[in-house]
Every structure is written in structure tokens, then in C-alpha cells.
C-alpha positions in Angstrom: 8.0 -23.8 -11.8 8.6 -23.6 -15.7 8.6 -20.1 -17.1 5.4 -20.9 -19.1 3.6 -21.6 -15.9 4.8 -18.6 -14.3 3.8 -16.4 -17.2 0.4 -18.0 -17.3 0.0 -17.5 -13.5 1.0 -13.7 -14.0 -1.3 -13.1 -16.7 -4.2 -14.6 -14.6 -3.1 -12.7 -11.5 -3.0 -9.3 -13.4 -6.1 -9.9 -15.8 -3.6 -8.9 -18.4 -5.9 -8.9 -21.3 -8.6 -6.8 -19.6 -8.6 -3.0 -20.1 -6.1 -1.4 -19.4 -4.2 -4.4 -21.1 -0.6 -5.3 -20.3 1.4 -6.2 -23.4 3.5 -9.4 -23.9 6.6 -7.2 -23.6 5.4 -5.9 -20.4 4.9 -9.2 -19.0 8.3 -10.5 -20.1 9.7 -7.6 -18.1 7.9 -8.3 -15.0 8.8 -11.9 -15.1 12.6 -10.9 -15.6 12.6 -8.2 -13.2 10.9 -10.6 -10.4 12.9 -13.8 -11.1 14.4 -14.9 -7.8 18.0 -15.8 -8.3 18.8 -18.2 -5.4 18.5 -22.1 -4.8 16.4 -23.0 -7.7 16.8 -21.6 -11.3 13.1 -21.2 -11.9 11.5 -19.2 -9.2 9.6 -16.1 -9.6 8.2 -13.8 -6.9 4.7 -13.6 -8.5 2.9 -11.5 -5.8 5.5 -8.7 -6.3 5.2 -9.1 -10.2 1.6 -9.0 -10.0 1.7 -5.9 -7.8 3.9 -4.2 -10.3 1.9 -5.2 -13.2 -1.2 -3.6 -11.6 0.8 -0.5 -11.0 1.6 -0.6 -14.9 -2.0 -0.8 -15.5 -3.1 2.1 -13.1 -0.5 4.2 -15.0 -2.4 3.2 -18.4 -5.6 4.5 -17.1 -4.6 7.4 -14.7 -5.6 10.0 -17.0 -9.3 9.0 -17.2 -11.5 11.3 -15.2 -15.0 11.7 -14.1 -17.5 13.6 -16.2 -21.2 14.2 -16.4 -23.5 15.3 -19.1 -27.1 16.5 -18.6 -28.2 12.7 -19.0 -25.2 10.6 -17.9 -22.6 10.5 -15.4 -19.2 8.6 -15.9 -17.0 7.7 -13.0 -14.0 6.7 -15.1 -11.5 7.1 -12.1 -13.0 3.7 -10.7 -10.8 1.6 -13.0 -7.7 3.6 -11.8 -8.8 3.0 -8.2 -9.4 -0.7 -8.9 -5.7 -1.1 -10.1 -4.5 0.5 -7.2 -6.4 -1.6 -4.8 -5.2 -4.7 -6.8 -1.6 -3.5 -6.6 -2.0 -3.1 -2.7 -3.7 -6.6 -2.4 -0.6 -8.3 -4.1 2.0 -6.1 -2.6 0.6 -7.2 0.9 0.7 -10.8 0.0 3.9 -12.7 1.3 5.2 -15.2 -1.0 6.9 -17.9 0.7 9.4 -20.2 -1.0 10.3 -23.3 0.8 13.6 -24.9 -0.1 14.8 -27.6 2.4 13.2 -27.1 5.8 12.7 -23.4 6.5 13.9 -20.7 4.0 12.1 -18.0 3.1 12.2 -15.3 0.6 11.1 -11.6 1.6 10.8 -9.2 -1.2 12.3 -6.4 1.0 15.1 -7.9 2.5 15.6 -10.8 0.4 16.6 -14.7 1.5 16.1 -15.3 5.2 17.5 -18.4 6.5 15.8 -19.6 9.6 17.4 -23.1 9.9 19.8 -22.1 12.5 17.5 -21.2 15.1 
């Protein structure tokens, strides 16, 4: 996958331009941090990058709080809860990269080779 394609997908997965927005620098950092340096030169763990992106977004709205007036009630913490829910969703997703017959990338333990079973 080309880096421009990975960037476009990550932006889509994180709703990067929706409040709270991610900056282009933050997208670049996420792509750098979640590049997978084995087998093929242009491989990213986009699920983990998206989870990290949603955590960044959660941090940007963590100071929003609920409040009420005589007429209105505002539940501003819902945005924070949504960002955390999205981070969990992408964190639980398993990105599988197939190279050859049966090679898998696990974001916790790294490359796992099942070809010699």
C-alpha cells in the first residue's frame, strides 16, 4: 500500500477532520509510529494507528463536562465517551497481513510465523 493510501484510510478511520480534529502532523506521527518494518516496505498497522488516533482525540476533549441551565442541559462528555469507544473498537480489531502463505502480524507480540506447523 502506498503511504498516500494509508494516510487516506487512517484519516477516514479516525474522522480526522471532525471535532476534535487531528492535525496533519498528528496523522504523520501515527503513520510513522505504526509502520510495520518487515517483509514489505509499505505496511502499516492501521487498526492500531486508528485506535491511537481516537485516544488523541479523546485527550483533546477530556476537559469537556456536562452542565445545565434553567432551560438547557448539555452532555458534552458524550464526545469523550464516543472517542474512547472508537479507540476500543479499533484496538480490538486484528489486522492480518498475509505475506506468503501464513504469516500474521500481532500488534502485541509482533510477527508470528505459522508456516512450519
